[in-house]
N, C-alpha and C positions, 0 to 999 in steps of 0.2 A: 880716325880720331887724329886731330893735331895736339901735338904735345906743347904745351906751353914752356916757354923758356924764361929764364931770368932776363929783365931788362939789362942791358948794358950802359954804363954811364952815358955814352952818346945818345941812346935812346931816350933815356929820362930827360936829359938836357933839351934835347929835340921836343919831347911830349911837353915840358914846361913852358918852352918858348911858344910852340904852337897853340897851347891852352891861353896863354896871355894874349898872344896876337888875335885868337879867334873870338876873343871877348873885347872886341873893339881896342885892344891894346893895354887893357888895365883889368885887374881883377883882384879880388879880397883875398887874404893869406887863405883862409879856411875853404873858401871855393877852389882854389887851385889844389889844396892839399887833397881834397875830395876827387877831383878830377883828375888828379895825376897819380891818384891812388899811392899816395906817400905817407907815411908816419909824419908827425910833426917834426920830429928830430931829423929824419933824413931830409925832408923838405927844406928846413932852414940850412942844413949843410950844402944843399944844392944851390939855394938862394944867395947863400954867403959866396959861394964861388961865382955865381953869377955876376953879383954886385961888385966883387973884386975886379972882375973882368969889365965892368962898366956895360953888360950886356941889359942889366934890368936896373930899376931904381924904385924907390918909394915916394909915394906922393900922398898929401892928406887933402881930402876933399869931403865936404860935408860931415865932419867929425869921423871920417873913416878912412882907414889906410888902405890904400891900394898899390898893387905892385904894377909897374909899366915897363914896357919895353922901351929900349932906347934905339936911336938910329943905329948906334953900334950893334945892338943886339938884332935889330933887323938883317943888318948886313950878315952878320954870323950866321942867323937861321937860314937866309938864302943860300950862303956856301954850303952849309950841312945839307940842305935839301938838294941842292946840285950833286953833291957827292953820293947821296943815297940814291938818287935817281941813276946816276951813272954807274954804281955798283949792280943795281937791278937791272939795268940795260947790258951790262957785260956779263950777267949771271954769277956775280961775285957774293951776291948776298945770300 
């Protein structure tokens, strides 16, 4: 039986970015909260950090607010996935 570990900050940021990307680059706040398995408070803290880094942004469409991934966010996610792949390849994970 595999023991579950607490996700690191890097893993949570990675999860958030991948979830947004996999939803055609946009998602509603409550959907993200559910899919990322985060409390409302924690999710907002991570979103604030990602917004401050210009990795995500908010847009209003059809009377709904969506979280979108920015071009800078896509580049960040690409680098993050490359580092993760390198760690796995080298047995560092």
